[in-house]
Biopython code that builds the backbone (N, CA, C, O; Angstrom):
import numpy as np
from Bio.PDB.StructureBuilder import StructureBuilder

atoms = [
    (1, "MET", "N", (-8.895, -11.294, 26.573)),
    (1, "MET", "CA", (-8.149, -11.444, 25.342)),
    (1, "MET", "C", (-8.940, -10.874, 24.159)),
    (1, "MET", "O", (-8.347, -10.318, 23.235)),
    (2, "GLY", "N", (-10.240, -11.002, 24.179)),
    (2, "GLY", "CA", (-11.063, -10.459, 23.111)),
    (2, "GLY", "C", (-10.986, -8.953, 23.043)),
    (2, "GLY", "O", (-11.054, -8.379, 21.957)),
    (3, "SER", "N", (-10.844, -8.299, 24.188)),
    (3, "SER", "CA", (-10.761, -6.848, 24.231)),
    (3, "SER", "C", (-9.473, -6.352, 23.569)),
    (3, "SER", "O", (-9.484, -5.335, 22.875)),
    (4, "THR", "N", (-8.380, -7.055, 23.780)),
    (4, "THR", "CA", (-7.100, -6.683, 23.171)),
    (4, "THR", "C", (-7.186, -6.808, 21.656)),
    (4, "THR", "O", (-6.710, -5.938, 20.927)),
    (5, "TYR", "N", (-7.786, -7.879, 21.190)),
    (5, "TYR", "CA", (-7.937, -8.099, 19.749)),
    (5, "TYR", "C", (-8.782, -6.987, 19.126)),
    (5, "TYR", "O", (-8.472, -6.514, 18.033)),
    (6, "THR", "N", (-9.843, -6.570, 19.813)),
    (6, "THR", "CA", (-10.704, -5.496, 19.330)),
    (6, "THR", "C", (-9.938, -4.175, 19.275)),
    (6, "THR", "O", (-10.115, -3.403, 18.332)),
    (7, "MET", "N", (-9.108, -3.907, 20.250)),
    (7, "MET", "CA", (-8.315, -2.674, 20.254)),
    (7, "MET", "C", (-7.313, -2.669, 19.101)),
    (7, "MET", "O", (-7.084, -1.630, 18.482)),
    (8, "VAL", "N", (-6.722, -3.818, 18.813)),
    (8, "VAL", "CA", (-5.783, -3.918, 17.692)),
    (8, "VAL", "C", (-6.522, -3.680, 16.385)),
    (8, "VAL", "O", (-6.012, -2.995, 15.498)),
    (9, "GLN", "N", (-7.709, -4.238, 16.260)),
    (9, "GLN", "CA", (-8.502, -4.019, 15.053)),
    (9, "GLN", "C", (-8.859, -2.543, 14.896)),
    (9, "GLN", "O", (-8.790, -2.003, 13.792)),
    (10, "LEU", "N", (-9.234, -1.901, 15.973)),
    (10, "LEU", "CA", (-9.593, -0.490, 15.939)),
    (10, "LEU", "C", (-8.382, 0.365, 15.566)),
    (10, "LEU", "O", (-8.496, 1.282, 14.753)),
    (11, "ALA", "N", (-7.248, 0.074, 16.145)),
    (11, "ALA", "CA", (-6.023, 0.824, 15.832)),
    (11, "ALA", "C", (-5.640, 0.636, 14.364)),
    (11, "ALA", "O", (-5.225, 1.589, 13.703)),
    (12, "THR", "N", (-5.775, -0.576, 13.860)),
    (12, "THR", "CA", (-5.470, -0.851, 12.460)),
    (12, "THR", "C", (-6.413, -0.088, 11.543)),
    (12, "THR", "O", (-5.985, 0.483, 10.540)),
    (13, "LEU", "N", (-7.687, -0.079, 11.884)),
    (13, "LEU", "CA", (-8.669, 0.648, 11.084)),
    (13, "LEU", "C", (-8.348, 2.137, 11.054)),
    (13, "LEU", "O", (-8.436, 2.767, 10.000)),
    (14, "ILE", "N", (-7.985, 2.695, 12.173)),
    (14, "ILE", "CA", (-7.650, 4.120, 12.250)),
    (14, "ILE", "C", (-6.416, 4.427, 11.402)),
    (14, "ILE", "O", (-6.391, 5.424, 10.679)),
    (15, "VAL", "N", (-5.406, 3.585, 11.487)),
    (15, "VAL", "CA", (-4.182, 3.792, 10.697)),
    (15, "VAL", "C", (-4.481, 3.713, 9.212)),
    (15, "VAL", "O", (-3.973, 4.521, 8.434)),
    (16, "VAL", "N", (-5.289, 2.760, 8.811)),
    (16, "VAL", "CA", (-5.633, 2.613, 7.395)),
    (16, "VAL", "C", (-6.436, 3.817, 6.911)),
    (16, "VAL", "O", (-6.181, 4.327, 5.820)),
    (17, "CYS", "N", (-7.393, 4.275, 7.698)),
    (17, "CYS", "CA", (-8.202, 5.431, 7.310)),
    (17, "CYS", "C", (-7.363, 6.702, 7.211)),
    (17, "CYS", "O", (-7.535, 7.482, 6.275)),
    (18, "VAL", "N", (-6.469, 6.915, 8.152)),
    (18, "VAL", "CA", (-5.600, 8.093, 8.119)),
    (18, "VAL", "C", (-4.662, 8.029, 6.913)),
    (18, "VAL", "O", (-4.453, 9.037, 6.238)),
    (19, "THR", "N", (-4.104, 6.868, 6.643)),
    (19, "THR", "CA", (-3.221, 6.699, 5.487)),
    (19, "THR", "C", (-3.968, 6.983, 4.188)),
    (19, "THR", "O", (-3.455, 7.676, 3.310)),
    (20, "PHE", "N", (-5.172, 6.448, 4.071)),
    (20, "PHE", "CA", (-5.986, 6.689, 2.878)),
    (20, "PHE", "C", (-6.283, 8.182, 2.728)),
    (20, "PHE", "O", (-6.194, 8.728, 1.629)),
    (21, "GLY", "N", (-6.632, 8.827, 3.817)),
    (21, "GLY", "CA", (-6.908, 10.257, 3.785)),
    (21, "GLY", "C", (-5.699, 11.068, 3.348)),
    (21, "GLY", "O", (-5.832, 12.024, 2.585)),
    (22, "LEU", "N", (-4.526, 10.693, 3.826)),
    (22, "LEU", "CA", (-3.303, 11.401, 3.440)),
    (22, "LEU", "C", (-2.990, 11.198, 1.961)),
    (22, "LEU", "O", (-2.526, 12.121, 1.292)),
    (23, "ILE", "N", (-3.238, 10.006, 1.453)),
    (23, "ILE", "CA", (-3.003, 9.735, 0.030)),
    (23, "ILE", "C", (-3.943, 10.571, -0.829)),
    (23, "ILE", "O", (-3.523, 11.150, -1.830)),
    (24, "VAL", "N", (-5.207, 10.634, -0.442)),
    (24, "VAL", "CA", (-6.178, 11.437, -1.187)),
    (24, "VAL", "C", (-5.801, 12.912, -1.114)),
    (24, "VAL", "O", (-5.868, 13.617, -2.121)),
    (25, "LEU", "N", (-5.411, 13.378, 0.047)),
    (25, "LEU", "CA", (-5.000, 14.767, 0.217)),
    (25, "LEU", "C", (-3.795, 15.087, -0.668)),
    (25, "LEU", "O", (-3.749, 16.147, -1.292)),
    (26, "TYR", "N", (-2.823, 14.180, -0.725)),
    (26, "TYR", "CA", (-1.646, 14.369, -1.576)),
    (26, "TYR", "C", (-2.053, 14.439, -3.050)),
    (26, "TYR", "O", (-1.551, 15.277, -3.799)),
    (27, "ALA", "N", (-2.958, 13.560, -3.457)),
    (27, "ALA", "CA", (-3.366, 13.513, -4.861)),
    (27, "ALA", "C", (-4.151, 14.757, -5.264)),
    (27, "ALA", "O", (-4.075, 15.188, -6.415)),
    (28, "LEU", "N", (-4.891, 15.331, -4.345)),
    (28, "LEU", "CA", (-5.726, 16.484, -4.668)),
    (28, "LEU", "C", (-5.084, 17.827, -4.326)),
    (28, "LEU", "O", (-5.672, 18.875, -4.593)),
    (29, "TRP", "N", (-3.894, 17.810, -3.745)),
    (29, "TRP", "CA", (-3.212, 19.048, -3.364)),
    (29, "TRP", "C", (-2.911, 19.870, -4.615)),
    (29, "TRP", "O", (-2.342, 19.335, -5.567)),
    (30, "PRO", "N", (-3.271, 21.137, -4.643)),
    (30, "PRO", "CA", (-3.097, 21.963, -5.850)),
    (30, "PRO", "C", (-1.651, 22.032, -6.354)),
    (30, "PRO", "O", (-1.436, 22.137, -7.562)),
    (31, "GLY", "N", (-0.682, 21.978, -5.484)),
    (31, "GLY", "CA", (0.713, 22.066, -5.906)),
    (31, "GLY", "C", (1.204, 20.858, -6.687)),
    (31, "GLY", "O", (2.229, 20.937, -7.365)),
    (32, "ASN", "N", (0.493, 19.745, -6.602)),
    (32, "ASN", "CA", (0.900, 18.523, -7.304)),
    (32, "ASN", "C", (0.242, 18.380, -8.667)),
    (32, "ASN", "O", (0.497, 17.408, -9.378)),
    (33, "ARG", "N", (-0.590, 19.322, -9.034)),
    (33, "ARG", "CA", (-1.354, 19.199, -10.274)),
    (33, "ARG", "C", (-0.445, 19.079, -11.501)),
    (33, "ARG", "O", (-0.670, 18.217, -12.351)),
    (34, "LYS", "N", (0.574, 19.929, -11.602)),
    (34, "LYS", "CA", (1.463, 19.895, -12.769)),
    (34, "LYS", "C", (2.179, 18.550, -12.859)),
    (34, "LYS", "O", (2.322, 17.991, -13.947)),
    (35, "GLN", "N", (2.623, 18.037, -11.732)),
    (35, "GLN", "CA", (3.322, 16.748, -11.718)),
    (35, "GLN", "C", (2.423, 15.633, -12.244)),
    (35, "GLN", "O", (2.867, 14.798, -13.032)),
    (36, "PHE", "N", (1.176, 15.615, -11.817)),
    (36, "PHE", "CA", (0.252, 14.570, -12.264)),
    (36, "PHE", "C", (-0.162, 14.778, -13.722)),
    (36, "PHE", "O", (-0.347, 13.806, -14.455)),
    (37, "ASP", "N", (-0.308, 16.032, -14.149)),
    (37, "ASP", "CA", (-0.625, 16.302, -15.549)),
    (37, "ASP", "C", (0.511, 15.844, -16.464)),
    (37, "ASP", "O", (0.269, 15.258, -17.519)),
    (38, "ASP", "N", (1.736, 16.113, -16.057)),
    (38, "ASP", "CA", (2.894, 15.662, -16.836)),
    (38, "ASP", "C", (2.953, 14.138, -16.899)),
    (38, "ASP", "O", (3.239, 13.574, -17.955)),
    (39, "ALA", "N", (2.692, 13.482, -15.803)),
    (39, "ALA", "CA", (2.711, 12.022, -15.772)),
    (39, "ALA", "C", (1.593, 11.432, -16.634)),
    (39, "ALA", "O", (1.763, 10.366, -17.225)),
    (40, "ALA", "N", (0.465, 12.114, -16.705)),
    (40, "ALA", "CA", (-0.650, 11.621, -17.509)),
    (40, "ALA", "C", (-0.355, 11.721, -19.003)),
    (40, "ALA", "O", (-0.927, 10.975, -19.799)),
    (41, "ARG", "N", (0.522, 12.625, -19.384)),
    (41, "ARG", "CA", (0.840, 12.814, -20.808)),
    (41, "ARG", "C", (1.987, 11.933, -21.286)),
    (41, "ARG", "O", (2.264, 11.913, -22.485)),
    (42, "VAL", "N", (2.650, 11.219, -20.424)),
    (42, "VAL", "CA", (3.808, 10.405, -20.795)),
    (42, "VAL", "C", (3.495, 9.422, -21.923)),
    (42, "VAL", "O", (4.304, 9.311, -22.843)),
    (43, "PRO", "N", (2.376, 8.704, -21.908)),
    (43, "PRO", "CA", (2.113, 7.752, -22.999)),
    (43, "PRO", "C", (1.945, 8.424, -24.358)),
    (43, "PRO", "O", (2.092, 7.762, -25.386)),
    (44, "PHE", "N", (1.645, 9.702, -24.388)),
    (44, "PHE", "CA", (1.380, 10.393, -25.646)),
    (44, "PHE", "C", (2.591, 11.144, -26.184)),
    (44, "PHE", "O", (2.513, 11.747, -27.254)),
    (45, "ASN", "N", (3.703, 11.118, -25.466)),
    (45, "ASN", "CA", (4.907, 11.799, -25.915)),
    (45, "ASN", "C", (5.451, 11.078, -27.153)),
    (45, "ASN", "O", (5.555, 9.851, -27.176)),
    (46, "GLU", "N", (5.790, 11.852, -28.163)),
    (46, "GLU", "CA", (6.348, 11.252, -29.376)),
    (46, "GLU", "C", (7.825, 10.896, -29.178)),
    (46, "GLU", "O", (8.375, 10.102, -29.940)),
    (47, "ASP", "N", (8.460, 11.470, -28.176)),
    (47, "ASP", "CA", (9.871, 11.222, -27.932)),
    (47, "ASP", "C", (10.117, 9.832, -27.365)),
    (47, "ASP", "O", (11.220, 9.297, -27.478)),
    (48, "SER", "N", (9.103, 9.255, -26.763)),
    (48, "SER", "CA", (9.265, 7.957, -26.106)),
    (48, "SER", "C", (9.447, 6.844, -27.120)),
    (48, "SER", "O", (8.758, 6.789, -28.138)),
    (49, "GLU", "N", (10.390, 5.955, -26.822)),
    (49, "GLU", "CA", (10.588, 4.775, -27.655)),
    (49, "GLU", "C", (10.108, 3.547, -26.895)),
    (49, "GLU", "O", (10.271, 3.469, -25.677)),
    (50, "PRO", "N", (9.523, 2.595, -27.596)),
    (50, "PRO", "CA", (9.023, 1.400, -26.897)),
    (50, "PRO", "C", (10.096, 0.542, -26.313)),
    (50, "PRO", "O", (9.800, -0.487, -25.704)),
]
sb = StructureBuilder()
sb.init_structure("model")
sb.init_model(0)
sb.init_chain("A")
sb.init_seg("    ")
for serial, (resi, resn, name, xyz) in enumerate(atoms, 1):
    if name == "N":
        sb.init_residue(resn, " ", resi, " ")
    sb.init_atom(name, np.array(xyz, "f"), 0.0, 1.0, " ", f" {name:<3s}", serial, name[0])
structure = sb.get_structure()
C-alpha cells in the first residue's frame, strides 16, 4: 500500500511541475508580449472609470 501512495505522490509532483512549466512558457512566449503589456497598462488608462 505504501508503494501505491508513493506512485500517486510522484505522479502528482510530475503533473504539478509540467503545469508550472507550461504556465511559465506561456508567460514568456514572445507572441504574448503585447497582450501582457496592454494588460499592465490598464490601471493607467485615463478612459477607465472607477
